[in-house]
C-alpha positions in Angstrom: 91.9 46.5 137.8 88.4 47.0 139.3 85.5 46.2 137.0 83.7 49.1 135.5 80.3 49.7 137.1 77.3 49.6 134.7 73.6 50.6 135.0 72.9 46.8 135.3 75.0 46.6 138.5 73.1 49.6 139.9 69.7 48.2 138.9 70.5 44.8 140.4 71.4 46.3 143.8 68.4 48.6 143.9 66.0 46.0 142.5 65.1 48.3 139.7 65.0 47.9 135.9 68.1 49.0 133.9 65.7 51.3 131.9 64.6 53.1 135.1 68.3 53.6 136.1 69.2 54.9 132.7 66.3 57.4 132.6 67.1 58.6 136.2 70.7 59.2 135.4 69.6 61.2 132.3 67.2 63.2 134.4 64.1 61.9 132.6 60.9 63.7 133.7 59.1 60.3 134.0 61.2 59.3 137.0 60.3 61.0 140.4 62.8 63.0 142.3 63.2 60.6 145.2 64.1 57.7 142.8 66.5 59.9 140.9 68.2 60.9 144.2 68.4 57.2 145.3 69.9 56.1 142.0 72.3 59.0 141.7 73.6 58.4 145.3 74.1 54.7 144.6 75.8 55.5 141.2 78.2 57.9 143.0 78.9 55.4 145.7 79.7 52.7 143.2 81.9 54.9 141.0 79.7 54.7 138.0 80.8 56.7 134.9 78.5 57.6 132.0 79.9 56.4 128.7 79.4 59.8 127.0 81.5 58.8 124.0 79.3 55.7 123.2 76.2 57.8 123.7 77.4 60.5 121.3 78.4 57.9 118.7 74.8 56.6 118.7 73.6 60.2 118.0 76.3 60.5 115.2 78.1 63.3 117.1 80.7 63.7 119.8 80.1 67.3 120.8 83.8 67.7 120.3 85.7 70.2 118.1 89.3 69.7 117.1 91.8 72.6 117.1 95.2 72.6 115.5 97.5 75.5 116.1 101.2 76.1 115.1 102.4 76.6 118.7 100.8 76.8 122.2 103.5 79.0 123.7 102.2 82.1 121.7 100.5 84.9 123.6 98.4 85.6 120.5 97.3 82.0 120.1 96.5 81.8 123.8 93.9 84.6 123.4 92.5 82.8 120.3 92.1 79.6 122.3 90.5 81.5 125.2 87.9 82.8 122.8 87.2 79.3 121.4 87.0 77.8 124.9 84.5 80.4 126.0 82.1 79.8 123.1 82.5 76.0 123.2 81.8 75.8 126.9 78.7 77.9 126.5 77.4 75.6 123.8 78.3 72.4 125.7 81.1 71.5 123.3 84.6 70.2 124.2 87.8 71.1 122.5 90.7 68.8 121.6 93.7 71.0 121.2 97.0 70.1 119.5 100.0 71.9 118.1 101.9 71.3 114.9 105.1 72.8 116.2 105.4 74.5 112.8 105.8 71.1 111.0 103.6 69.9 108.2 104.4 66.3 109.2 103.1 66.9 112.8 100.1 68.7 111.4 99.3 65.6 109.3 99.5 63.4 112.4 97.3 65.8 114.3 94.7 65.8 111.5 94.7 62.0 111.5 94.2 61.9 115.3 91.4 64.4 115.1 89.6 62.4 112.3 90.0 59.1 114.3 88.7 60.9 117.4 85.5 61.6 115.4 85.5 65.4 116.0 82.4 67.1 114.7 84.4 69.9 113.2 87.9 71.3 112.9 89.5 74.7 113.5 93.0 75.1 112.0 95.9 77.6 111.8 98.5 76.3 109.4 102.1 75.4 110.2 104.8 77.5 108.6 105.8 75.0 106.0 102.4 73.6 104.9 102.0 73.9 101.2 98.6 72.2 100.6 95.6 70.8 102.4 95.7 67.3 101.1 96.0 65.9 104.6 92.6 67.3 105.4 90.9 65.6 102.4 89.3 62.9 104.7 87.4 65.8 106.4 86.3 67.3 103.1 85.1 63.9 101.7 83.1 63.1 104.9 81.6 66.6 104.9 83.2 67.4 108.3 83.3 71.2 108.5 86.6 73.0 108.8 87.5 76.6 109.4 91.0 78.1 108.9 91.9 81.1 111.0 94.9 83.5 111.0 97.2 81.4 108.9 95.0 80.3 106.0 95.2 79.1 102.4 93.0 80.0 99.5 90.9 76.9 98.7 87.2 75.9 98.2 86.5 73.7 101.1 86.3 76.0 104.2 85.8 79.5 105.5 88.9 81.6 106.3 89.0 84.1 109.3 91.7 86.7 109.0 92.6 90.4 109.3 93.7 92.5 106.3 97.4 91.8 106.9 98.4 93.7 103.7 96.7 96.9 104.9 98.1 96.4 108.4 101.6 96.1 107.1 101.1 99.2 105.0 99.9 101.2 107.9 102.7 100.0 110.2 105.3 101.1 107.6 103.5 104.3 106.7 103.6 105.3 110.4 107.4 104.9 110.5 107.7 107.0 107.3 105.5 109.7 108.9 107.9 109.7 111.9 110.7 110.6 109.5 112.1 107.1 108.8 113.6 106.7 105.3 115.6 103.5 105.6 113.2 100.9 107.1 114.0 97.3 107.7 111.3 94.6 107.8 111.7 91.4 109.8 109.2 88.7 108.6 108.4 85.0 109.0 107.9 82.1 106.5 106.9 83.5 103.1 104.8 80.4 102.6 102.2 81.8 105.0 99.6 84.4 104.0 100.1 86.6 107.1 103.8 87.2 106.5 103.4 87.5 102.7 100.7 90.1 103.0 102.5 92.1 105.7 105.6 92.1 103.5 103.5 93.3 100.5 102.1 96.1 102.6 105.6 97.1 103.7 106.7 97.3 100.1 103.6 99.1 99.0 104.1 101.8 101.6 107.8 102.3 100.6 107.0 102.6 96.9 104.1 105.0 97.5 106.5 107.3 99.3 109.3 107.0 96.7 111.5 104.9 99.0 113.5 102.0 97.6 112.7 98.4 98.4 116.1 96.8 99.3 116.7 93.1 99.8 119.3 93.9 102.5 116.6 95.4 104.6 114.3 92.3 104.5 115.0 89.5 106.9 113.2 86.1 107.1 113.3 84.6 110.6 111.5 82.2 112.9 110.6 85.1 115.3 112.5 83.6 118.3 114.2 85.8 121.0 117.5 84.8 119.5 116.4 85.9 116.0 115.7 89.3 117.5 119.2 89.5 119.0 120.7 88.3 115.8 118.9 91.0 113.8 120.1 93.7 116.3 123.7 92.5 115.9 123.4 92.5 112.1 122.1 96.1 112.3 125.0 97.1 114.5 127.5 95.8 111.9 125.8 97.6 108.9 127.6 100.5 107.3 124.2 102.2 106.9 121.9 100.9 109.6 118.1 101.4 109.3 116.3 104.3 111.0 113.1 102.3 111.2 112.2 98.7 112.0 108.9 96.9 111.3 108.9 93.4 112.9 105.9 91.2 112.3 106.1 89.8 115.8 106.1 91.6 119.2 108.3 89.0 120.9 111.0 89.2 118.3 110.6 93.0 118.2 111.1 93.3 122.0 114.1 91.1 121.9 115.6 93.1 119.0 115.0 96.4 120.9 117.0 95.0 123.8 119.8 94.0 121.5 119.8 97.4 119.8 120.0 99.3 123.1 123.0 97.1 124.2 124.7 98.0 120.9 124.3 101.7 121.7 121.2 102.6 119.6 118.5 104.8 121.1 114.8 104.0 120.5 113.1 105.7 118.8 115.8 108.4 118.3 118.2 106.2 116.2 115.7 103.5 115.2 111.9 103.7 115.5 110.3 100.3 116.1 106.9 98.8 115.3 105.8 95.2 116.2 102.7 93.2 115.5 100.0 91.4 117.6 99.9 93.6 120.7 101.1 90.8 123.0 101.5 91.7 126.7 105.3 92.1 126.2 104.5 95.2 124.1 103.7 97.1 127.3 106.4 95.6 129.4 109.5 96.6 127.4 110.9 100.1 127.6 110.0 102.1 125.6 106.6 100.6 125.2 106.2 99.0 121.8 104.1 100.4 119.0 102.2 97.5 117.4 99.2 96.3 115.5 96.4 95.1 117.8 95.3 91.7 116.4 91.9 90.7 117.9 92.8 87.1 119.0 90.0 86.7 121.5 87.4 87.9 118.9 88.9 85.6 116.2 88.6 82.6 118.5 85.1 83.4 119.5 83.9 84.0 115.9 85.7 80.8 114.6 84.1 78.6 117.3 80.7 80.2 117.0 80.6 79.9 113.2 81.5 76.3 113.4 79.0 75.5 116.1 76.2 77.4 114.3 77.0 75.3 111.2 76.9 72.1 113.2 73.5 73.1 114.7 72.1 73.9 111.3 71.7 77.5 112.2 74.3 78.8 109.7 75.8 77.3 106.6 79.5 77.8 106.3 80.3 79.2 102.9 83.1 77.3 101.1 84.2 80.6 99.5 83.7 82.9 102.4 86.4 85.0 104.1 85.5 86.7 107.4 87.7 89.8 107.8 88.2 91.2 111.3 89.2 94.7 112.3 92.7 95.6 113.6 94.2 98.7 115.1 97.6 100.5 115.0 98.5 101.2 118.6 101.1 104.0 118.7 103.5 103.9 121.7 106.9 105.4 122.6 109.1 103.0 120.6 108.2 104.8 117.4 106.8 108.2 118.5 109.2 110.9 117.2 106.8 113.7 116.4 
């Protein structure tokens, strides 16, 4: 392999001091523009690469933020990451992004990699089976700031950024009731995660408030895959008393379920009114268009990244007991509109 070019190599060829070369490459005002141009041209010609990592270590920072998400193939998470990337780029920070694939073990490995990579801070949305934050204890002990977003856990070491999932679940279910639904099924995810627990609580609260029974047979826990949606549709087709309303805490799964229901002879919303969650692009691609809860992913990503960067710059202190609550919106479309 070819030897790495250093500032000493450039200095020797140009008969300049290494200090002059270093200052020129760092755009120091004490070096005149002609000398800077000469040194920059020679550095480019020789394939010189600045050792940013070593330089940042000397300053006790890497200008890098770690991000751990459950999955990268999520439309919602893509919008969150887009928001984070926008803010990080504007502040001259880089992101290291990894996915836990819904596994605590993988999340633990990701956390270790982030710690060893000396990230300045960490943004995390938890895996479906994570039960505690012990694998982040090295960050807490070192005082490395961490923000949890979307999928969070009550604890004292970092800020949480969420929407009011309980209220959103309540509004989604209440909307179905207002459309005349009286037997409403709820399809949820891992009940270890706050987002699905709270949406389920909201669903139950709406039923009880309208004197409707909460039935175990109408609550399904899934992984929100396309196949899960088809399986739920087939289960409904085989029920003696199928539901007349369906609240699915995922747009992808809801869209898949709608397709399965229609293939089984159900009309939407005539026989079964359907509400999803997240307002993914697929919500406006399926027919009929899917009623859903708009989850502000871009805004969540921007606020998470900006809060962390402000903390790192000393402009804002992250509160260890703080929860940032973002707004959401029920978007009513034809999949549930009966009246």
